[in-house]
N, C-alpha and C positions, 0 to 999 in steps of 0.2 A: 792683716788679711783676714777677709770673712771667713768663718768657720765653714761655710758651703763651698767656698773656692777651695779651701785646704782640702777638704773630704773628696770632692771632684778631683783634685789635683793628684791625690793619693790612689785613687782608682786607675787614673790614666797611667801613672808610673807603674802600678803593679800589672796592669795588662800589658805595657810594654815590656816588662820584665819576663813575662810568662811568654809572649810571642818571641822573645830572644831566645828563652831557654829552651823552647819546644820546637823551634824554627816553623813557627807558623806562618804562612805566606800572607793571609788577609788580616789587615787591621780592621776590627770591628767598629760599627757605630754604637755608642753610649746613648740609650735613651733614658733620659732624667725622668723618672716617674713621679709626676708632680701632683697626683691625685690627692685632694683633700687640702693641699696647700694653697694659701692666699697668694696671689700674684706677688704681692709685696716680698714675699719669702723666697720667690723665685727670681725675682729681677737681678740680684748681683750675679746669677749664673748667666743671664741672658747679657748682661753688661759685659760678662766675661769673655763671651762670644760663643759660649755653646747654644746648639741649634736644634736640637731634638729633644721633644718632650713628650711625656706620655700621660693620656687620662683615661680614666676608666668610664665615665660616664658623659654623655653627649652634652646634656644642659648644663653639666658644670663647666664643659670645655667652652662652650658657647659663651656664657657669662663671664668667665676667666680671659679668654684669649682673642675674642671677637675684635676688640679695638686695637691690641697691641699688634696683632697681626698685619693690621692695614698700613702701620707704620715701619715695622721690621719684617719685610717680606721675605727674608730668608729663613725666617722661623720654620720648622718642620713639626707638624702636630700628629702624633700618633694615638689612635684609638686602641687600647690594650685591653680593654674590658669587652664585656658580651655587648652586642649590637642588637637592640630589638628592631622588628621591621618598621615599626610605626615611628621609629627615630632615624630612618634610614636619610629622608631629605635632607635633615639637620646636619647629619653625619657627613654626608658627601659635601655639603657647603663649609664645614669649618676644618675638617681632617684633610691631612695629605696622605696618611697610610692607616690601613684598617687591618689589624692582626687577628682579628676574631670572625673571618668568615668560615660559617659552620653548617649551612644547610642551602638546599636548593631554592627554597622559598627565599631566603634571604640574598642569594646571588642573584636571582631574577631579580627583585626588588631593586637592587643596587644597580644592575645593568640599566632597567628602565631609568631609574633616577639620573644616571650619569648623561645620560642622552638629552634627558629634559634640561640639565644644568649646564650641559656641553662642557663637561669638567671630567677627566679621567685622574683617579688616583691609584695607588699601588696597595696591593692586598697580599696577605698572608693567610692560607688555609690553616685553621685550628684543626690539631690533631689530638684526638683523645688518646694518647700514646699509652696510658695505663688502663684503658678501657673501663675507666670509672663511671659507676651509674649516674652519679651526682654532677659529673662535670660534662661542659659543652665540648663539642669537637666532633670532627668526622673518624668514623673508626677506620683504621689502617687498612683493613681490607675493602673498605668500599673508596678509599682514597682515590685509586686511579680513575675509577668511572667519575666520581666527583671533579677531579681536575680536568678531565675531558668535557664535562658539562660546562664548567667556567670557560674553558677555551671557546665553546661554541658561542658564548656570551660576550666573548672578546674582553673579558676582564683581565687586566694587568696583573696577573698572579707571578710574585717575584720569588716567593719561597712559602716555607711551612713554618708553622708557631706551635709550641707545646708548653705545658706547664706539666711536669712530672709529678707522681703522687707524692703526697707530702709525708715526710718521715721515711722517705725511701731512698736508696742510693740513685741519685739522678743520672749519674754517668751512664748505666747501661740504657736509660731510655733516650739521652743525648746521642749515644752510639747508634741506636736504631734508626733515630730521626734522621742522623746524617745519611744513613744508608740509603734510606727511603728518598730523601731529598735528591741525592745524587740518582735515584733510579729514575726520577721524573725530570732529571736534568735541570733543576732550578738551581738558581744563583744563591740565594740567600736564606738564612736560617734565623729565627726569631725565637732565641731560647737562653735562659739563665737569667737569674735575679740576683739579689744583693748576697744570698746564701749559696750561691753556686754557680756563679758567672765565669769563674776561671774554669771549672769543669766544662761549661758549655763552650768555652773558647777552645778547649782541647779537640772539640769535636765539630769544629767548623762554624760554629755560630758567627753570624756576621751583624746581628743586633741584639745587644745586651739590654735588658729592661731592668735598669738598676734605680730603685726609689730610697729605701731606709738608709743605705750605705752613704748616700748624698746629703738627704734632707734631714735624717733622723727620724725617730719613732714618731707615728701618726697618732693624734689625740684619739 
């Protein structure tokens, strides 16, 4: 068995055990974060039947995924990195989910572009849950107003996304995100990576963004 498949199966088994142990109701989707890896490295996992993949950069996603998405139409591509407004047209074309909606300017650009392309995709609002100056995301205090703004644009907001502060206990941030998500009556939560995805699962994460534990260290 290919190492990639072994890694993936181990993660799925670990998640299943956690769900059983903690009586968790929802089974999360695993996004295999394939950024920087060539398609030939990812193919074994695609052939195994995994459907959800995450990329950080629009241009890399277009070069890597455009052809294979034409033939394997069930593949779902997630933008998990920051989206610049000048990349919105290409992003709407290639991605099925965007996890990094983080400004009114970006939301308006996306809404306009979806109309032009006659395409509706799914969005997570990125929340700067640790209030970090260097990190993207909506301040939690401004989130209700921003969510309402997105609703006026008819964006399909399915949930919130966060990246907790590095070298801090993620659990307190995941707990806060879960409370905020429920207050907005949103169904999905994108949080948890290779180092903390089980903790995220304990706090109602429905999309786990796992890269290194599946693909190994990046060069």
